[in-house]
N, C-alpha and C positions, 0 to 999 in steps of 0.2 A: 651254493647252500640247497641248489639241487641237489648236489649228486650226496651234501649233507647228508640228509633226510633218505635218499635212494641207500647210503652205505648202511642208514640205522633202522629203516624203517622204508624198506624197498613198499609193499605195497602201497604202503603212504606218494611216494612218486610217480606208479604208475595210476593215481587215483582222478593224481593232478592235473597229470595231462589227459583226462579224461576216460580212461581205458580203464570202466570197471569191473570190469570180467576178467580182465589182466589185475586186478589190483587184488580180488577177491581171491581168485585163485595161486596171488601169489603171496599175501597173508595165508593160506595155507601150509601153499611150500613153509613158512617163512618158518612156525610154529612149532615144528625141527628142525634141532639145530640146525644136521645136513644138510637139511634145506633152505639153509641161510642165506650160501655163500653162491646157486644155484638163481636165487630172488634176488639177491644183490645185483650181479651178473647182469640178472635179467633190466633187472632197473638203469644199470647205467649206460645198458646196451640199448634201452628206448628210449633213453637223454639224448643218447648221443644220433640212434634216429632222426627224433626231435631236432634237434639242432638243425641237424646235416639236410630236414627238409625243407626249412626257415630257409639256411643262407640260397635252398635253387628258387628257391619263391622269387628273395633278393633279385637274384640273380636273374632268372624271368623276367623279374617285372623289369631286373634294366636296361633288360634288351627288347622290350615289348616301345619305353619309349627312351629313347635310340631307336626305335626305325621309323616312330611317330617325328620323329623332329630329323627326319629325310627329306 
């Protein structure tokens, strides 16, 4: 669902991630037709980075939990 939002409304995708200033800049970029493509790419890469950070935090938590069990 977030990728659909990133496709149609890249600025909203950034705002939902808590990146307010980036969302505003992305909105200004999306206003132009040519700027819509970079705004979309920016929103998708930001989503991918967010999901990668979540996976990394999950792995770190699992490693810490595994070390506590030893």
